C-alpha positions as CSV (number, residue, x, y, z in Angstrom):
1,M,234.9,-71.6,60.3
2,K,233.0,-72.0,63.7
3,I,230.2,-74.9,63.4
4,F,227.4,-74.6,66.1
5,Y,225.0,-77.6,67.2
6,G,221.8,-76.1,68.3
7,T,221.2,-72.2,67.9
8,K,223.8,-69.8,67.2
9,P,225.6,-68.2,70.5
10,K,224.4,-64.5,71.1
11,L,227.2,-62.2,71.5
12,T,227.6,-59.3,74.2
13,Q,229.9,-56.4,74.6
14,K,232.0,-58.6,77.0
15,D,232.8,-60.7,73.8
16,R,234.8,-57.8,72.7
17,S,238.3,-59.2,73.2
18,M,237.3,-62.1,70.9
19,F,237.5,-59.5,67.7
20,S,240.6,-57.5,69.3
21,R,243.7,-59.1,67.0
22,G,246.9,-57.3,66.3
23,K,247.2,-53.8,66.4
24,Y,243.3,-53.1,66.9
25,E,241.3,-53.6,69.9
26,C,237.8,-53.8,69.4
27,K,235.7,-51.4,71.3
28,A,231.9,-51.9,70.1
29,L,230.0,-55.2,69.1
30,L,227.1,-54.6,66.2
31,Q,225.4,-57.1,64.2
32,T,224.0,-57.1,60.7
33,R,220.2,-57.6,60.1
34,K,221.3,-61.7,59.4
35,G,222.8,-61.9,63.1
36,D,226.1,-61.4,61.8
37,P,228.9,-59.4,63.8
38,V,229.7,-56.3,63.0
39,I,233.2,-54.9,65.0
40,I,234.3,-51.3,65.4
41,S,237.6,-51.3,67.0
42,K,240.6,-48.9,67.0
43,C,244.3,-49.0,66.1
44,E,246.4,-48.8,69.4
45,N,248.9,-47.2,67.2
46,T,249.4,-44.0,68.3
47,D,250.8,-42.4,65.0
48,Y,247.9,-43.6,62.9
49,P,244.9,-43.3,65.3
50,A,242.1,-45.2,63.2
51,W,239.1,-46.3,63.3
52,R,237.8,-49.9,61.3
53,V,234.2,-51.4,60.8
54,E,234.4,-54.4,59.7
55,Y,231.2,-56.9,58.4
56,N,230.7,-59.9,56.6
57,F,234.1,-59.6,54.3
58,S,234.3,-56.5,54.2
59,C,236.6,-53.5,56.0
60,V,235.8,-49.8,56.2
61,V,238.1,-47.1,58.1
62,F,237.8,-43.8,59.4
63,N,239.5,-40.8,61.4
64,T,236.8,-40.7,64.4
65,Y,234.4,-43.3,66.5
66,D,231.9,-40.4,65.4
67,E,232.3,-41.2,61.7
68,A,232.5,-44.9,62.5
69,L,229.3,-44.8,64.0
70,A,227.6,-42.5,61.4
71,F,228.5,-45.1,59.0
72,C,226.9,-47.8,60.9
73,K,223.6,-45.8,61.6
74,G,220.6,-47.4,59.4
75,R,223.0,-50.1,58.0
76,F,223.3,-52.3,61.4
77,M,221.8,-53.2,64.8
78,D,223.0,-53.2,68.7
79,L,223.2,-56.4,69.9
80,D,219.7,-56.5,70.9
81,G,218.3,-56.2,67.8
82,K,217.5,-52.3,68.0
83,A,218.5,-49.8,64.9
84,V,221.6,-48.3,65.5
């Protein structure tokens, strides 16, 4: 858990490396309507090329980036607050 004094920091696409872990590399960052991060990451294992969308305490897996992005449309916003 992180504690922020003052305003909550604003994420940018440059922060993707903070959300890459294990075999998954963060390829895009979005946000929920409350401003919480949404991570779109790709499995680097070539035998299992899956895309993962993580938000709050949920994780949803897709076969392609387009499927992952289609799931995000209407649910999440980009880091500037515009609808995806």
